[in-house]
MARZAVEX-356177 format. One record per residue: residue in one letter; x, y, z of N, C-alpha, C, O in turn. Coordinates in steps of 0.001 Angstrom, whole numbers, plus 524288, in hexadecimal, padded with zeros to 5 digits. Atoms other than C-alpha are relative to their C-alpha. Last residue first. Layout:
BEGIN
AXYZXYZXYZXYZ/...
END
This chain:
BEGIN
P7FE418042A7FC5BB4A2D90866ED1D87FBA28015F804C27FB967FEC8808CF/R7FF277FE1D7FB99B447390EA5EC5327FFA47FDBF804807FB967FB498054C/V8040D8003A7FD25B45B09071CEB87F801BA801BA8060B8059C7FFFD8084A/E805217FD2A802D9B4E0590C3EEAD817FB77800AE805C07F9008048E8072B/L7FF977F9217FD7DB5A589090FEB6787FB4D802717FE607F98B80632800D0/A80118800397F91DB573C8FA67EB4618002A80411801DE7FDE6804CA8060B/R8057F8003F7FE28B55878FDE1EA58D7FE8D7FEB6805447FA207FF4E8070C/A801CF7FC4C8009CB638390300EA46E7F95780025800A17F6BC803F280201/V7FFBB7FC7B7FB3DB69408F828EAB787FB9B804467FF8D7F86A8054D80300/A801B0801937FC3EB628C8EE42EA155801F5804638051B7FEAE8056F80877/E8052C7FEC07FFB7B673B8F5F4E96627FC987FE70804C37F95E801AA80649/T7FFC37F9287FF77B762F8F6D3E9AAA7F9628011A7FFBB7F74B8043A802BB/L7FED67FDA67FAEBB75298E7D7E9C917FEA08065D801397FC2780864804D0/A8048D8022C7FE5FB6E4F8E3E4E8F4F800AB80217806C37FD0D803AC80981/A803FC7FB83800BBB783F8ECC8E889E7F9C27FD63803187F5887FFAE80302/R7FD817FAC77FE91B842B8E5FDE8FE47FA7C802CE7FE7C7F86080577801E4/T7FFAA7FF477FADCB7DEA8D97EE8D71801DC805A08029C80033806FC806EA/L806957FF837FD5FB7B278DB5EE7F1D7FF228003C8059C7FB7F802EE8073B/V804077FA288035BB88F48DEEEE7BEB7FA047FFA2802947F7C380289805AF/G7FD6F7FB7E7FC2EB90638D393E85087FD928060A7FEBA7FD05809CE801AB/V801728007A7FA89B864B8C928E7F4E80318805D3804488014880863807ED/L806987FCDA7FE86B88C08CF1EE72D17FE8B7FF0A8035E7FB968027F804EE/D7FF407F88280154B97EA8CD84E724F7F9F0800B1800D67F87180425803D4/Q7FDB27FD557FB76B95A98BEDEE77BD8002D805227FF337FE8B807C2802E1/K805AD8012E7FB1AB8AE68BB2CE6D24803C0801C4805268014E8042F80882/Y804377FC2E802C4B974A8BEF9E62727FCA5801FC8049E7FCC88064D806B9/A7FC877F9FA7FF38BA1DE8B73FE6A1A7FB298049A7FE667F9F88084280149/S801557FEA47FC2AB96BB8ABDEE683F80311804348037E8017480606807A4/S7F9DD804B07FD2DB974C8ABB1E5A977FD5280244806877F9EA8057B8079D/A7FC297FC057FCA2B89058B462E5517804257FA2480165802E77F58280108/M8013B7FAB47FEF0B7E058B072E4AF8804628031B802C180563807AF801AE/P7FFFC7FF4C803A9B82178A107E48878002F807587FEBA8032C8092B7FB6E/E804BD801F2803AAB83A589E20E561180112803237FAAD804758068C7FACC/S7FFC87FDCE8059CB8E0589E9EE60127FA687FED47FE387F7007FC3980064/R7FF8C8042180495B899889A99E6ED4800C2803087FB577FE31807187FB27/P8052A800B680376B8D248A4F9E7935800E47FCEF7FADA804C37FD207F802/T7FDA57FEC7804DCB99C68A476E820A7FA597FE617FCBB7F8A37F9E47FCFE/L800AD8046B80117B95028A7D7E8F5980255801897FA338039A805D07F868/H80308802477FCEAB96888B3C3E98EA800547F8807FCD4801707F49B7FF6C/T7FC1F805557FD64BA04A8B918E92707FE4D7FBCC802F3800D47F813804A6/A7FD70801168053EB972F8C34CE8B23803027FBC8800DF803517F88A7FD56/A8045E80165801B9B8EEA8C438E99368018E7FCD37F9A77FF8C7F8D07F7EC/L800A0805B07FCD4B9B888C768E9F6C7FBE67FD467FD497FD2F7F8AD7FCB5/T7FB248018180049B9E8D8D427E95AF7FEA97F9BA802B37FF0B7F6087FFA5/A7FED280425806E0B91118D67AE96B98042A7FE717FEB9803627FAB67FBCA/A80396804F680112B912A8D6A8EA51F7FF047FF3F7FB2C7FE6B7FAE27F93D/E7FEE1805AA7FE2CB9CE68DF1CEA4257FDD97FB07800C7800057F6BE8008A/T7FCFB802B3803B5B97488E8B8E9BA9802E67FD4480265805217FAA27FF0B/L8036E80184804DFB8B9F8EA58EA673802FF7FDAB7FB23801697F9A77F907/S80396804857FDBBB94918EB7AEB30D7FC857FE517FA427FD047F9BB7F8E6/R7FCD7802E0802CCB9A918F76AEAC018003A7F9CE80089802787F6D07FD83/T80184801A18051CB8E6D8FE56EB079803B77FC1B7FB73802587FA2C7F744/D7FC4A8042380253B92B28FE25EBE5A7FFAF7FEF77FB38801D77FADB7F9F5/E7FADB7FED67FF1CB8C279095CEC2B8803A27FEC17FDC6807208016E7FBD6/L800117F97B8031DB7E49907F5EBE24803FC801FD801E080378806C380223/L7FEDC7FF7080594B801F8F87DEBE8080046806177FDE3801B8807C47F99E/N8022A7FBAD800B2B841E8F769ECC2080163802877FAD28053C804EA7F934/R7FBCA7FA3F80191B88978E9B4ECCBE7FCD9804047FFB07F84B802B27FEE6/H7FF167FADF7FBDCB81E68E031ED635803CC804247FDE9806EF806E780049/A8030B8000C7FBA3B80998D5FAEC9D180264803D2803F7806A0805BD802BD/L801C17FB2B7FEA4B86AD8DB13EBDB47FD3F80005805957FB9880405807AC/R7FC727FA25801CDB927D8D31EEBC497FC868041C801F97FE18807C8804A6/Q7FE507FF607FB23B89D58C6E4EC1B3803A68052F7FFAA8048680795803BD/E805387FFA37FB70B80CF8C737EB6BB804BC803048040C80561807BB804BB/A800D97F94D8016CB8C978C8DCEACD97FCE5801CC803997FD138065380535/E7FB967FC547FD5CB91F08BB86EB3127FEC7805BC7FF6B800838091E8025D/T8002C7FEC47FAFCB83628B56BEB16D805F18036B8021E8060580649805F9/A7FB107FEF47FF53B81688B799EA3BF8022B801F9806128035680658807B4/R7FE7A7FD6E7FCF0B74008AFF6EA2D38068D80179801E88092F7FE578046E/T7FDF8801A77FE31B714D8A807E96228018C805B9805A28030D809F1803E1/P7FE677F9827FDD4B66F28A8D6E8E7E8034F7FDA2804B9801F57F9B480724/A804D37FD6E7FD5BB65D2899F4E8829802C7804EE801FC807888058B80191/G80511802AE80009B6F35890E9E800B7F99B802058027B7F53B80027801C9/L8006B804377FFD2B79D789B21E80607FA7B7FDCE7FE707F6EC8005E7FC79/C7F98E800C97FFBCB7D638A84DE7AE37FFF27F9668012D802AA7F6A27FE56/N7FD558010880493B6EA18ABC5E764E805937FEBA7FF95807C17FEE27FB4D/G80409802F38037FB6A9B8B30BE808B801DF7FF257FB5F803BD802807F879/L7FDE37FFAF8070CB732E8B903E8B907FD187FC2E7FDDC7FBEE7F84480066/V8013E8041480340B6CC58BC7FE9904802297FFC97FAF2801A68039A7F811/I7FE0F8003B8055BB71678C593EA3A1800537FC6A7FBAF804B17FA8D7FAEB/R800ED8055E804DDB6ADD8C77DEAF2A80210802E17FBFE801CE807877FAC8/P800928001A804BEB6E208D0C8EBBA2800987FAC67FD9A802B57F6C77FF3C/E8015B8041780369B69808CDB2EC8DA7FF8F8003D7FAC27FBAB7FE997F873/Q801D98034A7FDEAB6BD18DB77ECFB27FD247FB007FC097F9917FC0A7F8FD/C802D28031180365B737E8E626ECA117FE2C7F9ED80330801BC7F74080500/Q7FCCD805FD7FFADB77DE8F086ED3E87FC457FC4F7FD1B7F78A7FC917FDED/G7FE7B800F3804A3B71B08FEECECFB78024F7FA167FE6F803357F84A7FA10/T7FA587FE5180038B703A902A2EDE02801817FFCA7FA8B8052D802C87F9BB/D800927FBE18007CB60C6900D5EDD63806258031D800E88068A807DD80188/D801DB7FD867FE07B61ED8F3A0ED6E48002E805BA80291801B8808717FEE9/L7FD367FC307FE51B63578F094EC99F7FE83801798040A7FAB78045B8036A/S803647FE707FC0CB5D9C8E41DEC240803E5803E3803DA8081F801E680502/V7FB337FEA17FB43B65298DFE7EB6737FB6980365803E87F8168065180206/F803BD7FDFE7FB1CB60988D7D1EAC3F802E3801AA8042A806C67FFB380635/A7FD7F7FED47F95AB684A8D47AE9F057FB24802EC803E97F7A8805E48026F/G802E27FE4C7FDD1B63CB8CBF2E9333802E38018480404805D87FE988066F/V7FE3E7FF6E7FA58B6C238C945E88237FC7B8033B803DC7FB58807BC8029F/S8036D7FB547FC74B6AFC8C4B5E7AE38019F8011780510805867FED6806BE/V7FEE67FF817F9B5B74198BF4DE70D47FC75803148021F7FB498076880061/V7FBB88015480087B72668BC09E61EC8029C7FEFD8062F805967FB85807AE/P7FBE37FDAB7FEEEB640F8BD56E63F1805AB7FCCE7FE6D805C07F81F7FD58/F7FDB38001E7F9ECB59AD8B731E5D1180433801FE80158807248025A7FD8F/D7FCA6805148002EB555B8BD6FE50628016E7FF8880671801D2802ED809D3/G803158041480039B4A618C688E51518030B7FC088003C800F87F7EB8019F/A80567800887FCE3B515A8D32DE4D097FD0B7FB5B800ED7FA5C7FAB47FCFE/R805557FE6680233B5CE88CF11E47137FBC7801EB803367FAE37FF278070B/P7FF8F7FDFA805E4B6BA08CDCBE497E7FBCE803A17FE567FC10808117FC81/S801B980312805A1B68808CB3BE57D4801AF802787FAF6801DB807467FAFC/F7FDEE7FDC980434B6D438D1D1E65F67FEB57FBC87FA8B800747F7557FB12/R7FF18803FE8044DB66258D0A3E7272802EC8028D7F9E0802AD8071D7F860/C7FE1D7FF6980312B62AC8D80AE7F26801A17FD6E7FBE0802F37F96F7FE33/Y7FE6B80453802BDB59EB8D611E89AB8014F803557FA377FE718067F7F800/V800057FDC2805AFB58048E019E9477802197FC2B7FC9E806347FA447FE3E/A7FC39803168040CB55D38DD64EA2467FEDB8024D7FA637FB4F805457F913/A7FFEA800C7804F6B526A8E86EEAD6D802747FC067FC36807417FC2F7FBEE/S7FEC2805338023EB51758EA9AEBB927FE688003C7FB407FA0D802357FABD/R7FAF77FE10804E8B514D8F6D5EC351801CA7FB767FCF7806787FA5C7FD1D/R803367FBD680461B44518F26AECB828047E801E47FAE480379802577F636/L7FEC57F8EB800D0B4C0F8E7FAED0C87FC5F802A27FDB17FA1A800BC7F9E5/A800067FF117FC29B46878D9C9ED2078014B80691803297FFC48090480702/F7FB737FDC07FCDCB41EB8D9E9EC60B800B17FED1804C67FC9A7FD21806A8/G7FE637FBFA7FED7B36E58CF23EC45E8059F803B88013A808CB8021680474/P8009A7FDA17F9BEB377D8C2A6EBF73800F9805C88002A80447807E47FD60/I7FA9A7FB4E800ACB34878BF9AEB08B7FF75802AC806D37FC198057C808CE/T800767FCC47FD07B2B918B333EB039804D78020980035809157FFCD7FFD9/V7F9907FE9B7FFB1B2A3B8AA99EA48F7FD8F80416805917F8F98055C8063F/E800387FAB67FE86B1C518A350EA37980647800F5800D08096A7FD5B80163/T805777FC6B80077B168A89669E9E6C8010F8060C800787FE168093E7FE73/L7FEB77FB3E7FE6BB22DF88CF7E9A8C7FA3E804407FF6A7F7EF8055B7FB58/L802327FD63803E4B1CFD87E8EE981C801BB8071F803A58000D80871807F4/E800957FA237FF59B22828736CE9DF67FE77805DD7FCC58001D806347F844/G806237FF4D7FE0AB1E6686633E997980009805FD802CE7FC1280891803AE/P8047C80164803C6B2CD186109E979E7FAA98029A802C77FA038027D8078B/K800F1804157FF52B34FC86A93EA07C7FCF57FDD87FB9A7FAF1800EB7F881/A80474800447FF6CB3A2A87853E9D2A800317F8CB7FFC7803A77F65E7FD7B/T80267802D97FCEEB47EF878C2E9DD97FBCD7FEC5802327FBB77FCE9806A1/T800687FDFF7FB65B4B6387FB2E90F87FF607FBA3804A67FF4C7F72D802DC/T8025C804437FD05B50BC87CDFE83718004B802B680636803CD8057680802/F8050D8043680088B51C4883BBE77B97FF3E7FCD0803587FCA37F8F28022C/P801B17FEAB804E9B612388726E79E77F9AF7FE217FEA77F9337F9687FDE3/G7FCA1800F18044CB63848852AE89207FE00801747FB1B7FA0F804237FBB9/A7FB938043A7FEF8B5CCF88234E95538053B800B77FCC0809A27FF167FDCB/L7FC877FF9A8057DB53B288F5BE95EE804997FBFB801C3807997FCDF8056A/F803398027D8046BB4B8488CAEEA2C18028A7FEA07FA48802287FA5A7F81C/E800E3805F57FEC9B55EB88EA0EACE07FBCC7FCC77FC1B7FBA07F80D7FB3A/H7F9EE801D980037B597789BCAEA80D7FF747F9F880091801847F6F67FD70/L7FF36801C780670B4A8889E1BEA59B805497FD4F7FFB98060C7F96E7FCFC/N7FB4A7FBEC800F3B488689C8BEB588800737FE207FAB98004C7F97B7F97D/V7FA8D802E88005CB3E71890D2EB69E8027D805597FE1C800B0806F27F9F2/M7FDDB7FB748003FB317C891C6EBE81805D07FF957FD9D809057FD258003C/R7FA7B7FDCD7FDF8B29B18854AEBEF0800CE805487FED67FD1F807AE7FCE3/E7FE127FBA380213B1BA387FEBEBCC0805A0800DB8032B806947FF68807A7/G7FF947F9F97FCC5B1477873E6EBFBE80360803D97FD628044D802D37F8C6/Q7FDA18008A7FBA5B148A86524EBAE9801598033380360803BB8021C80768/T8048B801C37FC6FB0B9986733EAF79801A57FDD4804C37FE647FB1E80709/S8014C806178015FB157487028EAB657FB727FE75802FB7F8FD800D88065B/V80407803597FE45B191187FA4EABC57FE6B7FA2C7FF3C7FDCE7F9BB7FA7D/L80050804AE802D5B2523886A4EAB1D7FBAB7FD54801957FBAE7FBD880628/T802CE803107FD1FB2751895DEEAEB47FD367FA657FDA17FA0B7FB0C7FA12/V803AF8022D80242B324589BC3EAABA7FC817FD4E8023D7FE087FA98805E8/E802AC803CE7FC90B39F08A5B6EB3097FB7E7FDB97FC347F7B18007D7FB31/A804E380331800CAB424F8B21AEAD0D7FE0A7FA5380028800C07F7B57FD2C/N8015B802917FD17B4D498B95AEB1587FB6C7FC11800757F9EF7F9B780461/L804F07FEBB7FB04B4BAF8C3FDEAB2D7FFB67FCED803207FC887FDBE806A3/T7FE257FB017FBEAB58808C249EA34E7FB9E8023A804157FC578054D807B5/M7FC5E801C77FCAEB53A88B35AEA0538025280685802E48030D8075C80791/L8045D8032D7FBA4B46678B934E9A1A8055F7FEA3805218050980001809BA/A801E17FCCF7FAA2B4FC38C23BE91D77FD627FE1A8041C7FD86800A180832/T7FBFF7FC7F7FD82B57EE8B6B6E8C4C7FD83804448035A7FE5C8048C80814/N7FEB1802097FB3BB4B6A8AE13E8A6A805D080270802E880711801B08077D/I803BD801367F9F8B44AA8B6CAE82B38031C7FDD3805AD8033F7FF7B80A30/D8000B7FA287FCABB4F278BB62E79F77FCC77FEBE8038D7FDCF8000B80811/S805B47FE047FCD3B51E38ACB3E78147FEE9805148001E800C0806248046F/A801207FAE37FFBAB5F3F8AA31E72037FA6A802BE8004A7F8FF806A97FDE2/P7FB077FCA97FD28B61AF89CE5E77137FF14804EA7FE3C7FE2E8073A8025B/H7FC597FFF9804AFB53C7898CFE73338042F80215802B980376804FE8067B/A7FB07800D17FD41B4CB389283E7E58803EB802777FBF2807F97FFF57FB53/G7FBD47FF348059FB4026891B4E769E805237FDD98015F806F77F9B37FFC7/C7FE50804BD7FF5CB3A9A88FFDE856B800CD7FD467FAA4800E27F8817FA0A/I7FDE1802207FC0EB3B6D89D57E86B6801E47FAE67FF8C806787F99C80044/N7FA777FF567FF65B36628A17CE7ABB802F97FE7C803F78073E7FD468021F/G7FD9D802A380378B2A268997AE7A8880579800FC7FE4E808727FDBE7FC5C/G7FE5F804A37FEC3B275989F0CE87B0803327FD607FBDF807967FBA27FCC9/L7FBBD800DA7FC90B28AC8AD0FE831E800257FA5980235804BB7F9378031D/T801BC7FEAA7FA50B20DE8ABD5E77A9803867FF258044C806817FB618041A/G7FD538018D7FBADB21F98AD24E6A357FEF08019D804867FCF3805D0805C3/R802EA8058E8004DB15738AF9EE6000804D37FE2A804C2802C77FB26807E5/N804DB8007E7FF12B17A38BF49E60507FD507F9C58014D7F8EC7F91E80327/R800E97FF7B7F986B25008BE93E63317F9917FFDB7FFAF7F7257FE2F8037C/I7FEBB806227FBDEB26D68B581E563C7FDFB80246805F77FBFD7FF7D80957/H8046F8035A800D8B1E1A8C0C3E4D93802757FB94803C67FF537F8B98060C/Q806187FDF77FD5CB25B98CCEBE53907FD3A7F9DA800157FBB87F7DD80431/D8034E7FAA8803FCB32F08C754E4F927FB7880018803157FA777FD2D806C5/A802647FE7180761B3DC18C08BE55D07FD9F8036D7FE267FF4B807BF7FCDE/V7FFF280415802D6B405C8C234E64867FD197FF807FA867F90F801967F8F4/T7FD42800CE804AFB44CE8CFADE67537FFCF7FAB27FDDE802F37F9737FA73/H7FFA57FCD18040FB38F18D55CE6E94804487FDA27FB51803527FE097F69F/A803DF803DD80435B39848C8C8E76707FE14804657FCA27FAC1802CC7F98C/A7FD5C803E580304B47118CE99E7C627FB257FD6F7FBE37FBFE7FB6E7F79A/E7FD2E7FE438032FB40548DB3FE7F868032F7FBE97FC64804867FC8C7F7D1/S802467FEB7804E5B35788D62CE853080395802867FBDC80212803937F76B/L80271802CA802FAB3E3C8CEF3E8DC27FC53800ED7FC2F7FB7F7FD9B7F8CE/A7FA0980369803AFB475D8D9AFE910C7FD5F7FCCD7FCA77FDD67FD3E7F7E3/R7FF367FD0C803F9B3A428E1D8E954D804207FC8C7FC81803E47FBA37F7CA/L802C08025580493B32098D7B1E9D1780505802607FC81806E37FF017F9A1/T7FBB1804518000EB36628DCC2EAA87801697FC8D7FA87805377F9A17FA3B/P7F8FE7FE1C80081B30F38E8A5EA6168022A7FC827FF32804D27FBA87FB47/Y7FD848016D7FA93B22818E313EA437805CB8008A7FF18808527FE407FBB4/E80463800B07FB3FB18C18EADCE9B99803CC7FE4F80594803B88003A809FD/N802597FA347FFD1B218F8F08EE91C57FDC37FECF8045B7FE0E8020F807E3/G7FC077FBCD7FDFCB2A2E8E432E91A17FEF2804F5802C9801768071C80645/A80148800DC7FA54B1F638DA4FE8EE680378804C0802B18020E806EC806BE/N803A67FBAA7FEC6B1F458E059E804D7FF137FF558068A7FC898029780901/G7FE687FBBB802CDB28E18D5BEE7AF37FDEF804FB8018A800A1808A07FFED/L7FC5A7FEF57FE52B21F78CC3AE821280445803D58004180663805568044D/R8016F7FEE17FB1DB16CE8CD34E7BE28046F801C3802E5805378066D803C0/H803767FA8C8002AB1D548CBCAE6F377FE57802F4805858003B8071880712/L7FC897FB607FFC1B250F8C03EE75327FEEB804ED7FE3E80110808868009B/T7FC2C7FF2B803B7B195A8B993E77D080329803F27FF12801F58088D7FFC1/V7FED47FB0E8019AB136F8B572E84208048D8001B7FC24808EF7FE327FCA6/M803FC7FE7680536B101E8A773E848A80103806A77FE7E80040808247F9FC/A7FE2C8023680386B184D8A3C7E8FCD7FF5F8020D7FB758032B803D77F91C/G8022F805C180348B133E8ACFCE9870802E37FEAA7FBF28051C801FE7F947/I800587FFC98059BB1AD78B802E9FDF7FF667FB027FE09802B07F7837FE47/R800E5804B4802DDB1C708BA97EADD67FE1C7FFFE7FA177FBAB803DE7F8A1/V802037FFDF8032AB228B8C6D6EB3C97FEDE7FAC67FDBC802E07F86D7FC7C/G7FD8A7FF91804B1B28428C80DEC0277FB9A8000C7FBE77F73F8016E7FD69/R7FAF98028E80022B267C8C3DFECED28029E8009D7F9B8806D37FE9C7F886/Q7FCD37FCB07FC97B1C768CE59ED1B6805DA7FD427FE7080A107FF947FE67/E80048800ED7F903B15128CA29EC6968040B803818040E8062C807BA80331/A7FCB67FCD17FC71B13C38D03EEB7D27FEAA7FE118047D7FA3F7FF49805F2/T801247FE5F7FB86B0CAD8C764EADE780461801F780299808B98004780168/I7FA687FF187FC71B0E7D8C3B5EA0C07FE2C80371803FF7FBAF8076A802EE/G800DD7FB4A7FC3BB04848BBABE996A804AB8018880392807D27FE93805AE/D7FE6E7FADD8034DB04DE8B1B9E8EBA8015B8040C8026F803E4807297FFCA/L7FA668007A7FEB0B055B8A479E9584800CD805437FDA08056B806637FCE2/G7FCB97FEC57F98DAF75A8A4C7E9B6380569800747FE7C808468013380246/A800C57FD617FE77AEF0889C26E912B804788031480577806298010B8097C/V8002A8003E7FA78AF43E89265E88687FDBE805358041A80045808BD80207/S804637FF107FDB5AEF6C8955BE7B0A800327FE96805AB7FC267FE9D80842/Q801F07FABE80234AFD288978AE74E37F98F80147801957F7A08059D800D0/L803947FC727FC3DB033188D89E7D3C7FD7B8044F7FE697FCC5807D58019B/S7FF6B7FB7F801A4B045B8829CE71DD7FDAF8040F8066C7F976803D0808B5/V8040B7FF227FAFBB087987500E76597FF15805DC7FF61802B4808488016A/L7FE877FAC37FF9DB0EA786D98E6A0E7FCC5803288047A7F8428018B804E4/C8031C7FCBA7FE64B0F3B85F20E6C53800D38064D7FF81804CA8081180193/S80423803CD80162B16D185418E65C97F9B780304801D67F54580183800C9/P803367FFCE7FBDBB221085CECE64597FA057FB307FEBF7F8497F9337FABA/K803E680403802B7B2C1785A23E59067FB227FFD8804D17F9B27FB508058B/I801E68028B7FBA4B379E865B2E5C807FA2B7FD207FC2E7F85C7FED97F812/F7FC39800C47FA19B42408693EE541C7FC2B7FD6E803AC7FDC27F9C68065D/G8008B805077FF1EB391886717E462B8046A7FF27805B5806287FAD2806DC/Q7F9DF8033B7FF9AB3E148741FE41E47FF377FA3980032801FA7F77C7FD5E/R7FE48801AB80574B304F877C6E4076804217FD7D7FE7D804627F9E97FB49/L802BA8044C802C6B2D30872F6E4C807FF697FFD67FC3D7FDB47FC087F9D7/L7FE6B804837FE25B379B87BCEE536D7FDD27FADE7FD1B800877F7047FC21/L7FB5B80043803A3B3442887A4E4A98802177FAA68027D8047D7F8017FF44/A8017C80170805F3B255F8866FE503E805A87FEA97FD0B805B07FB037F9E8/I8007D8054280171B2B0088404E5DA07FF847FF027FB7B8015D7FB207F954/V7F9638022B7FEC4B32E4891B2E5FBE7FE217F9EF7FC57800767F8167F890/Q7FCCF7FE94803CAB273B89A19E59D9805AD7FD497FFE3809587FDEB7FCD7/G7FF6A803F58051AB1BBF8923EE5F29803F58038D7FC9080306803B47F7D9/G800907FCE98054BB172389E06E683B8012C7FD167FC4A7FF917FEC57F814/A8012E7FBF87FBDEB162F89352E74DF7FEB9804E97F9B07FA9A804847F73D/V7FF407FBAD80436B163688677E6DEE7FD06803FF803467F8CC8039C80589/V801767FAA37FF47B1A1B87B6DE796280126804277FA9180570804F47F88D/R7FD197FAA4800E7B1FAC87015E74827FB8380346801077F785802DF7FE61/A804277FA7B800FFB1A42861E0E79528045D805317FFD4808578058E80283/G801527FFA680723B22AD85514E74C07FB6A8054D8003D7F8A4806DB7FCA1/D7FA827FD0580331B2B2285578E81847FDDD801267FBFC8003E8042F7F91D/G7F9F8801E47FCC1B1E76851C3E8ACB803E1804207FB2880344808AF7F9C1/H7FD2780077805EBB107785156E822880750800028019F80AB17FDD87FEF7/E8032D804FE8022FB06F384FFEE8EF88050E7FDF27FCB7807197F9A37FD59/A8007F804D87FDA4B0E978595EE97357FE3A7FB5A7FDA17FF8C7F71E7FF7E/L7FA84800D07FEFCB1028863FBE8D63800EA7FA5C80206802E77F6C37FF88/L7FEB3801A4804E3B008186234E8AFE807E27FFD27FEF7809E57FCC87FBD3/T80229806917FFCEAFD818628FE99D6802237FD957F9DB803CA7F91D7F937/L7FD76802717FC67B053886FECE9A087FF8B7F8C680043802B27F52F800CF/A7FB197FDF3803DEAFF398768AE8F76803957FC15802C1806857F95280022/E8014E802BB8069EAF1AA87283E9473805AE7FFBB7FDF2806787FC3B7FABF/A7FF01804B77FDD3AF7A6878FCEA2497FCDE7FC1A7FB257FDB27F7857FC57/V7FC68800167FEEBAFA81885B1E9B7C800817F8A7802A78043C7F5A280259/T7FDB77FF867FB9BAEE40886CAE967D805F67FE65800CE807B17FBFD7FD04/T801467FD6D7FEC8AE8BB8865FE87AB801168031F807E47FFA78077A80958/P8017E800A17FAA0AEFB687C8BE81FB7FE488050680133800E4808497FED1/E801F07FBB87FE2EAF09187CC2E73E77FEDD800D18051B7FA638028C80570/C8040D800197FC34AF71086F3DE6F867FF63806A78003C802DE8092D7FE15/Y8008A7FB4180121AFD3886BDFE61227FB0F7FFAD805347F6D37FD6880505/C804347FD477FD91B007E85C5CE6071800F48069C802768051080774804D1/C800817FF807FB97B0BEE85990E58957FBA8801EE800987F9DE8051C7FD77/N803E6803B97FE3FB105A853E7E4B4E7FEF77FFD9806118003B7FBF98089E/L7FFDC7FFF87F9B0B167E85EADE44AE7FB8F7FD76801CC7F6F87FEAB80104/M803E17FDD57FD91B183985DC3E35DA800B07FD4480616802E17F93E8078B/
END
């Protein structure tokens, strides 16, 4: 029998007050997909559940000069269609489409998925590819943190007690010919990926790649950037030097030693990283070239 209070605040301020009052005993309920499982299995025993279902202002998507702001309560279903209206969210929308099944996507939220910090999270890998920042608020104030710094490891974040994730910001692309792609492999649709890869390229007028990003998912405890592979692409003319894509994919595959699991050995995951990185980079360059300079 679950013995705790269940609160439904209607404003962020009310939610923050409840979190501050109950301290470590409080747990936030967004879509409820993850926390319901944790409660059922007895992994957590909160003194208070704070639902965000009735909190106003957390379910919007807004385009601004600095980028696109996405509320923490935006559902994965809605996120899966957002790429049609907001081009910078295309890769994120593709990732959202792969999460579980339609019933889960109807209830699951962006904020809940991020804070769940699952090592195989499609959403977190895609968000890191887009250099996303999260906004954390508490009764003490507000701060913005890059997602790379927010995800501390398996099911762990750097959120402080009493903090609430309210929105995510996707920075605008600095160059017009920019694109991100998300690729994954899983034996069955709806499963967590065995491995996933996010790739971002930005081409200047000469075709040189600026600030590339390659993010590997479900290899370690959190999505990880393949920095050596990124450096191989930086300032390379990807229109003329197509071999750089293959070389970067090889470097990404050797960048780390993925953790083994029942469905895939470390060596198998490394092979997948190479294949998916090459595919993601090739598609990212093709998409970037679709945009008129």
